[in-house]
N, C-alpha and C positions, 0 to 999 in steps of 0.2 A: 243777380250778376255774380259771375265767378271770375277767377284769375287763373290763367294757364299759359303754357308755353306752346307756340305753334310747332306742330310736328309735321303737318302736311298742308299744302296749298293747292287747290284746284280752281276751276273757273268760277264756281258759285259758293263754295264752302271752304272753311278752315277746320282742320282737325287739331285739337289742343289736348294737352296733358296737364291736369291740375296737380297741385302739391299733394293731394290725397291719393294720387295714383290713378285717377279716373280719366277716361277718354271721353271727350265731348266734341260735337260739331256745332259750328255757328255760321251765320251767313257772312259772306265776304263783303266788306264795305268798300267804298270807292276811294281807297288810298293804298299805297304800297305796303306789302308785308314781307317779312323774311323768316326763314326757318330758324327756330330757337328764340325768336322774339317773344317777350312776355307781354300779354295784353289782358284787358278786362273784356268780358264778353257775356252774352246771353245764350245759353245752350238751347238748341232747337231739336236735338236728336230724339227719336222715338225709342220706345222700349225695344223694338226689334233691332234697330241699329246699335243700341247699347249692348245687346247680347252678342251681336257680331263682333263689336269692338272688344268685348271681354274675352270672346273666344280667341280672337287674334292675339290678345295680350297673354292669355294662358298658353297658347301655342308657342309664342315667343319665349316665355319663361320655361316651359317644359323642354324646349329645344336647347336652351342654354344649359339646363341641368344635365341633359344627356351628353352634351359636348364636354362638360366639366368631368362627368363620371368616366367617359371614355378616355380622356386625357389622364385621369388618375389611375385607371387600370393599366394603361400603357406604361406609366411611370413605375408602378409597383411591379409589373411584369418584367421590366428591364432591370429592376433593382434586385429581385429575388436570386437570379443566377449569380450576380456579383456577390451577394451575401453568402451564398452557399460555397462559392469558390474561396472566400476568405475565412470561412468558418472551419474550426478544427474538428476533424472526424476522429483522429487518434493522435497520441503523443508517442514519440520514440526517443529514448535516451541512449547515448553512446558513452561508455565509461572505460577509460584506461587510466592514465594519470589525469589528462583533461576530462572534464565532465560536461557534456553538451546535450541539450534537449531540443528536439525538432517537433513542430506541430504540422500535420499534414491534413489536407482536405480529402474529399471522397475520391478525387482523381489521383491521389497520392502525390500531390504537389506540396512543397514546403511553403507554409504561410507564416510560420514563426520560428525563430532561432534564438537560443539563449545559452549562455555559459554559466556554470555553477561554481567555477573557480577561475583563478587568474590564467591558468593554462588554457582552459576552455575558451575564455574571452580572447586570448591571443590567437588561437586557431581561427575563431570566427572573423577576427579583423582581417585575416588574409583571404577570406572568401568573397568573391565578387559576383554580383548578379545571382544571388541564391534564391531570390523571391520567385515562387512558382516553378522552381526547378524540381525535376523528378527526384524523389527521396533516395532511390538507389544510386543515382548519379552523384548526388550531393554527399551521401555517406562515403562513397568511394573517394571523393575529393577530400573529405575530412580526414580519412585514414591516411591518405597520401601526405597531407600537411602534418599530421602527427608524426609520421615516420621522418619526414624531412626535418622537423624541429627536434628530433631526437627523443620524443616522449615515449615512443614504442619501438621495440625491436622484434626480431623474429621470435616466435613462440610466446610473445607477450599475451597476457590474458585480457580479453576485451569482452565487456558485458553490454548486451543490447536488450533493452526492455521495451515492451509495448503496452499502452493503456488505451482502451476504447472509451470515448466520451459519450457514445450513444449506443443504442441497440444495434448489433451487427446487421449490415445490409449485404445481401448476397453479392451484388456487383462490386461494392467497395471492398468486401472481404477477399474476393478473387484478386483484385488489384493489389491489396496488401500482401497476400501470400506470394503473389508473383514477384513483388519487389523484395520481400524477405528472402526469397530464393536467390535473387541476384546479389543481395547483400552478403549472404552466406558464401556464395561463390567468390565474391571479392575478397572476403576475409581469408578464405582458404588459399587463394592465389597469393596473398601477402604473407602467408605462413604465420598466421596468428591463431591463438587459442580462443575460441568463441563460446560464450554462454548466452543463451537466449532465454529471457524470463518474461513472464506475463504478470501484470499487476492490475489493480483496480484504481478507480479515481480516488478512493479513500486512502490507499497507499501513497498515491501521488501527493495528496494534500499533506499527509503526515511527513513525507520526505521534504517537501518545500518548507514546512515549519521548522525542520532541523537544518535547513540550508543545504541539502544534498539532493542529488538526482534520484529518480525513482529506481534506477538500476542498483545504485549503491545501497539504498534503503532495503530493497528486496533481497539483495545478497546477504546483508547483515541479519535480516529477519530469518532467512533460510538457515544460516549458520547457527543462530540462536536456537531455532527449532530442532536442529540436529543434535546440538549439545544436550538439550533437555531430554530428547529421546534416549541418547546414550546413557545419561545419568539415571533415567527411569529404568532402563534395562539392567544397569549395574545394581541399582537399589533392589530390584526384584530378585536378582540372582543372590544378593547378600541375604535378603530376607528368607529365601528358600533354603540357603545353606544353614542359616542360624536356626530356622525352624526344624530342620532335620537333626541338627545337633541337640536342640532342646528336647527332641523326642528321645534321644539316647541318654541325655544327662538328667538324673532325677534330683530335684531340690534336696538339700541336706536334711530337712526335717522328715520328709517322706522316706528318704534313704535310710536314716537311722532306725526308724520304726520297722521298715522292711527287714533290715539286717537283724534287729532284735528278734523278730518273729522267726526268721530263718535259723537263728542261733537256738531258739527254744525248740524248734522242730528238730534241728540236728541233735540237740541234747536228748530229746525223747527217743530219737532213733538210736542214738549211742547207747542209752540205757537198755533199750530192747535188745540190741545186738550183744551187749555185754551179758545180759541175762540169758540170752540164747546160747552164746558161744562159750562163755567163761563160767557158766553155772550148770554144768551137767548134773551136779548134785548140789543141793541147798547147803550142804555143810562143807563144800570144797574151799570157799574163800570166806575168811572172817569178815564180819560186817564193817569193821573199821577200815580195812584195806579197800573194800569195795567202795565205800564213801569217798576215800581219798582219791581213788582212780576216777570216780565220777567228777569230782571237783577239778582235777587236773584237766580232764577232757573238756569241761565247760569253759575253763580259763583259756585253753587253746582256741576253742571256737569263738569265744568273745574277742580274743586278740585279733584273730583273722577278720572278724566282722568290723572291728574298729579300724583295722588297716585298710580294708576295702572302702569303708566310709570316708576315711581321710583322703584316699586317692580320688574318689569320686568328687569330693568337695573341692579338692585342689583343681581338678579338671574343670569343674563348673566355674570356679572363680577365675581361672586362667582364660576361659572362653569369654567370660563377661568383661574382663580387662581388655582382651584383644578387640572386642566389639567397640568398647569406648575409645580405644586408641585409633581404630579405623574411622569412626565418626569424627574424631578430633582432626585426623589427617585430611578428611574430606572437606571439613570447614576451612582448614588452612589453605587447601588447594583452591577452593572457591574464592577465598579472600585474596589469594595471590593472583588469580585470574582477573579479578576486578581491578587490582592495583596495576596489573600489566596493561589493561585496557585504558585506564585513566592516564597512565604514563605515555601510552601510544598516542592518545588524543592530544595530550599536552605537547608531545614532540612534534606532531603534525602542525599544531597551531604555531609553535615556535619556528618551524621550517617555513610555513606560509608567511609569517611575519618577517623572517629573514629575507625571503625572496622579494617581498614588497619593498623592504629597506634597500636591497641591492638594486632593484629596478629604479627606485627614487634616486639613489646615488649616481647610477649611470645617466639618468636623465639630467641631473644637476651638472655632471661633468660635461655632457654634451652642450648644455646651455652655456657653461663657462667657456668651452672652446669656441662656440659660435661668437660669444662676445669678444 
């Protein structure tokens, strides 16, 4: 005897489902039954009918699986376009005094908007319905708000940088270039000085670590690179000039030896010339006078050699001193540049702090008036 739930009722038989998930048939007794009723019964089904019931059960289960899978595919298919529309394909930063970053999808619709300073946040607060707005249109609105707020004037320098988050796609790149052309036209119409920069995701991450926009970070990076190139060029020029001077200036030790050799050679030539010109006859000049003349000539040559040596040594020492002074001046200039940069950063922080304080005071005054 088995226990099961009545699933089907016909004239002579009942179809039941057991707790084990098996289907059986039993003869119908002479009393009322209802679907879903649980009863005890004796199964009478043959193996052939069991197989048909199992096939029916498997068909029902398979059909359910297919329905669930179809529903799942429909759900995923409807979710993918929504995800792509909200996913950032590229980032664009706009920097004047306010610093603002926009994230755009492949359709060049704005999906994210963030301000990197108080001025940028103030501009964003004045923008309505910016979500999914075309990036060129929103950029135009941002520049107009900046002008109206007095943050930028004619010929003001504006930096726009772009960062791709993925491998460039042909269709998306065409849309991006099209919008960049519109943005450049807008900037020119508003009589602003535009710089367009391209950065990497790594640059964007470093900029965010410093709390600045990608455009500001890239501009400082380019300026630093240009300074290094100029210093490298100046250093090469100095080294070339010093090397040419070193070729002309002989170290004191070598110079002294060379002058002594020249003096000896000059002395030998002098003796030969004296012998040839002043000694037509061996007995014309007494030996004592000839020796005295040779000594005076040697002293003159020695004096000239020492004078030349002293001049060369003074020139060498002067060049060496000038080189040290130049290096010292370069170090002082570098130190002064670093101090100026620190002072500038300190001043910017003080100005930002003062602006925050003024805004808080204005807010307190308004609250006091309202009360």
